[in-house]
C-alpha positions as CSV (number, residue, x, y, z in Angstrom):
1,M,10.8,220.6,351.6
2,I,10.0,220.1,347.9
3,A,7.5,222.3,346.1
4,A,6.4,221.5,342.6
5,F,4.0,223.3,340.3
6,E,1.8,221.8,337.6
7,S,0.9,223.4,334.3
8,E,-2.6,224.2,335.7
9,G,-1.0,226.3,338.5
10,K,-1.7,223.8,341.3
11,A,1.1,223.5,343.9
12,V,2.3,220.3,345.5
13,I,4.4,220.5,348.7
14,I,6.2,217.5,350.0
15,T,7.8,217.8,353.4
16,G,10.9,216.1,354.7
17,R,8.9,214.1,357.2
18,Y,6.9,212.5,354.4
19,L,10.1,211.6,352.5
20,R,11.6,210.1,355.7
21,S,8.5,208.0,356.2
22,I,8.8,206.6,352.7
23,K,12.5,205.8,353.3
24,Q,11.7,204.1,356.6
25,Y,9.0,202.0,355.0
26,Q,11.5,200.9,352.3
27,L,14.1,199.9,354.8
28,K,11.5,198.0,356.9
29,K,10.4,196.0,353.8
30,L,14.1,195.4,352.9
31,A,14.8,194.1,356.4
32,E,11.8,191.7,356.2
33,F,13.1,190.4,352.9
34,D,16.6,190.0,354.2
35,R,15.2,188.1,357.3
36,K,13.3,185.7,355.1
37,L,16.3,185.3,352.7
38,S,18.6,184.5,355.6
39,K,16.4,181.5,356.6
40,C,16.9,180.0,353.1
41,K,19.6,177.4,352.6
42,I,21.7,177.8,349.6
43,I,22.4,174.4,347.9
44,P,25.5,174.5,345.6
45,A,24.8,173.3,342.0
46,A,27.3,170.4,342.5
47,I,25.2,168.9,345.3
48,K,21.9,169.3,343.4
49,N,23.0,167.0,340.5
């Protein structure tokens, strides 16, 4: 759990569950990107010319 205080005295509390959900979302998007990237064919520069 992370607690932070602003200069106005307001407190913000972030739980571990929220941080885990952010990390899970990042990994999900990274997996989608990797899946799309794996379908791309890499053409060497020597063949392009």
